[in-house]
C-alpha positions in Angstrom: 10.6 -20.0 -8.8 13.0 -21.8 -6.5 15.0 -19.4 -4.3 18.8 -19.4 -4.5 20.5 -20.6 -1.4 22.6 -18.2 0.6 26.2 -18.4 -0.3 25.8 -18.9 -4.1 27.3 -16.6 -6.6 24.1 -14.8 -7.2 23.1 -14.6 -3.5 26.3 -14.4 -1.5 26.2 -14.6 2.3 27.4 -11.5 3.9 29.7 -11.7 6.9 28.2 -10.3 10.1 31.5 -8.3 10.7 30.7 -6.3 7.5 27.5 -4.9 9.0 28.1 -5.0 12.7 27.7 -1.2 13.0 24.1 -1.3 11.7 21.0 -2.2 13.6 19.0 -5.1 12.2 16.3 -2.8 10.8 18.9 -0.5 9.2 20.7 -3.4 7.5 17.4 -4.8 6.1 16.5 -1.4 4.7 20.0 -0.9 3.2 20.1 -4.4 1.5 16.4 -4.7 0.8 16.7 -4.8 -3.0 19.1 -7.8 -2.8 16.5 -10.2 -1.3 14.2 -12.5 -3.2 10.5 -11.7 -3.4 9.5 -13.9 -0.5 12.4 -12.8 1.6 11.3 -9.2 1.1 8.0 -10.1 2.7 9.9 -11.3 5.8 12.2 -8.2 5.8 9.2 -5.8 5.5 7.5 -7.5 8.4 10.5 -7.5 10.7 11.2 -3.8 10.1 7.6 -2.9 10.9 7.1 -5.5 13.7 10.5 -5.7 15.4 9.0 -6.8 18.7 7.5 -9.8 17.0 10.8 -10.8 15.5 12.4 -10.4 18.9 9.9 -12.6 20.8 8.0 -14.9 18.5 9.2 -18.2 17.0 10.2 -18.5 13.4 7.0 -20.4 12.7 4.8 -17.7 14.2 6.7 -15.0 12.4 6.4 -16.8 9.1 2.6 -17.2 9.6 2.2 -13.5 10.3 4.4 -12.5 7.3 2.4 -14.9 5.1 5.4 -17.1 4.2 7.1 -20.3 5.3 9.5 -20.8 8.3 12.1 -22.1 5.9 12.0 -18.7 4.1 12.5 -17.0 7.5 15.6 -19.1 8.1 17.0 -18.5 4.6 16.4 -14.8 5.2 18.4 -14.9 8.4 21.2 -16.7 6.6 21.2 -14.2 3.8 21.9 -11.5 6.4 24.9 -13.5 7.6 23.4 -15.2 10.6 23.8 -18.9 11.3 20.0 -19.2 11.7 16.9 -17.6 13.1 18.0 -17.6 16.8 20.9 -15.3 16.0 18.7 -12.9 14.0 16.2 -12.9 16.9 19.1 -12.0 19.2 19.9 -9.0 17.0 16.2 -8.0 17.0 16.0 -8.2 20.8 19.1 -6.1 21.2 17.7 -3.4 18.9 14.2 -3.6 20.5 15.6 -3.1 24.0 18.0 -0.3 23.0 15.1 1.5 21.3 13.0 1.3 24.5 15.7 1.5 27.1 14.7 -2.0 28.3 17.4 -4.3 29.6 15.1 -7.0 31.2 16.2 -10.4 30.1 13.7 -12.6 28.3 10.7 -10.4 29.0 8.9 -8.4 26.4 8.1 -4.9 27.4 4.3 -4.4 27.2 3.6 -0.9 26.0 -0.2 -1.4 26.0 -1.8 -3.2 29.0 -3.7 -6.3 28.0 -7.5 -5.9 27.7 -8.3 -9.5 28.5 -6.9 -12.4 30.6 -4.0 -14.5 29.4 -6.3 -17.3 28.5 -8.1 -15.3 25.8 -10.8 -16.7 23.6 -10.4 -16.3 19.8 -12.8 -13.3 19.9 -10.9 -11.6 22.7 -7.6 -12.2 20.9 -8.8 -10.6 17.7 -10.3 -7.6 19.6 -7.0 -7.2 21.6 -5.0 -7.2 18.3 -7.2 -4.5 16.9 -6.7 -2.4 20.0 -2.9 -2.8 19.8 -2.9 -2.0 16.1 -4.7 1.3 16.6 -2.2 2.2 19.4 0.8 1.2 17.3 -0.5 3.2 14.3 -1.0 6.2 16.5 2.5 5.9 17.9 4.2 5.7 14.6 2.2 8.2 12.7 4.2 11.1 11.3 2.5 14.5 11.8 4.3 16.1 8.9 3.4 13.3 6.5 -0.3 13.4 7.6 -0.4 17.2 7.3 1.1 17.1 3.8 -1.4 14.3 2.8 -4.4 16.2 4.1 -3.2 19.4 2.3 -2.7 17.5 -1.0 -6.3 16.0 -0.7 -7.8 19.4 0.1 -6.1 21.0 -3.0 -6.7 18.2 -5.4 -8.9 18.8 -8.5 -9.3 15.1 -9.1 -8.5 12.3 -6.7 -8.0 8.7 -7.9 -8.1 6.0 -5.2 -6.6 2.7 -6.2 -7.0 -0.5 -4.2 -7.9 -4.1 -5.1 -9.5 -7.0 -3.3 -10.1 -6.0 0.4 -8.4 -2.6 -0.2 -11.1 -1.8 -2.8 -13.6 -1.4 0.1 -11.4 1.1 1.9 -10.7 3.0 -1.3 -14.5 3.3 -1.8 -15.0 4.3 1.8 -12.5 7.2 1.6 -14.2 8.2 -1.7 -17.5 8.3 0.1 -16.1 10.5 2.9 -14.5 12.9 0.5 -17.5 13.1 -1.8 -19.5 14.2 1.3 -17.2 17.2 1.3 -17.8 17.7 -2.5 -14.5 16.4 -3.7 -14.2 14.8 -7.1 -13.0 11.2 -6.6 -12.9 8.0 -8.6 -11.9 4.4 -7.6 -9.9 1.9 -9.6 -10.4 -1.5 -8.1 -9.6 -3.9 -11.0 -7.8 -3.9 -14.4 -11.1 -3.6 -16.2 -11.5 -1.5 -19.3 -13.1 1.3 -17.2 -10.4 1.1 -14.5 -7.6 1.3 -17.1 -9.3 4.2 -18.8 -9.3 6.1 -15.4 -5.6 5.4 -15.1 -5.1 6.7 -18.6 -6.6 10.1 -17.5 -4.0 10.7 -14.8 -2.3 14.1 -15.2 -0.5 16.7 -13.2 -3.8 17.8 -11.6 -4.6 14.3 -10.3 -3.9 13.0 -6.8 -3.3 9.2 -6.8 -3.9 7.4 -3.5 -2.6 3.8 -3.5 -3.8 1.3 -0.9 -1.7 -1.7 0.0 -1.8 -4.6 2.4 1.3 -6.8 2.4 2.7 -7.3 -1.1 1.0 -4.7 -3.2 -1.1 -5.6 -6.2 0.5 -5.0 -9.6 -2.3 -2.7 -10.6 -1.7 -0.4 -7.6 2.1 -0.3 -8.4 1.3 0.5 -12.0 -1.0 3.4 -11.0 1.7 4.8 -8.7 4.4 4.5 -11.4 2.2 6.1 -14.0 1.4 8.9 -11.6 5.1 9.6 -11.0 5.8 9.5 -14.7 3.0 12.1 -15.3 4.1 14.3 -12.3 0.9 13.6 -10.4 0.9 13.8 -6.6 0.8 10.5 -4.8 -0.1 9.2 -1.3 0.5 5.6 -0.1 -1.6 4.0 2.6 0.2 0.8 3.5 1.0 -1.6 6.3 4.6 -2.0 5.2 7.0 0.9 5.3 9.3 -0.9 2.7 6.3 -1.5 0.4 7.0 -0.7 -3.3 3.9 1.5 -3.2 5.3 3.5 -0.3 8.6 3.9 -2.2 6.8 5.5 -5.1 4.7 7.9 -3.0 5.2 11.6 -2.0 3.5 11.0 1.3 3.3 7.7 3.2 0.7 6.8 5.8 1.5 3.7 7.7 -1.0 1.5 9.6 -0.5 -1.7 11.7 -2.5 -4.8 10.6 -1.3 -7.6 12.8 -3.9 -10.2 13.7 -4.1 -13.7 15.1 -6.9 -14.4 12.6 -6.7 -15.7 9.0 -7.0 -12.2 7.6 -5.2 -8.9 8.4 -6.7 -6.5 10.9 -8.2 -3.4 9.3 -9.3 -1.6 12.4 -6.3 0.8 12.3 -6.8 1.4 8.6 -10.4 2.3 9.0 -9.5 4.7 11.9 -6.7 6.2 9.7 -9.0 6.8 6.8 -11.7 8.5 9.0 -9.0 10.6 10.7 -7.6 11.8 7.3 -11.1 12.7 6.1 -11.7 14.6 9.4 -8.5 16.4 8.9 -9.6 17.6 5.5 -13.0 18.7 7.0 -11.2 20.5 9.9 -9.2 22.7 7.5 -12.4 24.7 6.8 -15.4 23.4 8.8 -17.6 26.3 7.8 -17.3 25.5 4.1 -18.6 22.0 4.7 -21.1 22.7 7.4 -24.2 22.8 5.2 -23.3 19.6 3.3 -22.6 17.7 6.5 -25.8 19.0 8.2 -27.8 17.8 5.2 -26.1 14.4 5.3 -26.9 13.9 9.0 -30.5 14.8 8.5 -31.0 12.0 6.0 
């Protein structure tokens, strides 16, 4: 579907003077539902990767957000900016204020580089994984994690929903939890069996939705059904404005930035293992024999 140009009756351009009191991230969050589907992808990415919006080109930002540079420009105009350079200026201002950094034109490096500037493709991918894990650790919310671990530990039945690449991670979390003797099932596709599992969601079920970028309709459906049936929900997503995250009781964010042609899943894997360890640590003695038997295999 062709996007409406900013300034039309259905997509009016907002004057910057109307929103000058808001930071760029706050304004995007406040107006998120007004944007087109592809513009939401840009908005999600900017909110979660403000430093990249501040210091990357529109073309690079578009590549990382899986969209086009023209969509990035239209998104900037929908916010009332003349173009991307003005949006980037607002992103830099917010980025520097948040970090107390007033250095002109230089990005503050929170994590020292692992490799030389002239990185090989392998080194660049490994460096991105390192940064993603550090970023995930910095942004993790202890209360959200504690509540998620508590919900898992008390769940009578856990349903893990993830499609495509996320199906692997849903299955891996199932494996870790089943080592601790938890009853878990995975829904990875809209098959008859998968839909039947969704149909059994009730108040005693915990639904965990996995999302990378724009969530799959099946995962959104599972989360909506869980909410309708008063089941507890956890979202594990790389976008804080994800529809899956909005529908969840607890939200666990991970960073997935990568120079490669696929997202980085290093931080997601670490997060999953850390959550499972958190469940184990609640009562190590109760799981000691099961874990010992597993290690001896």
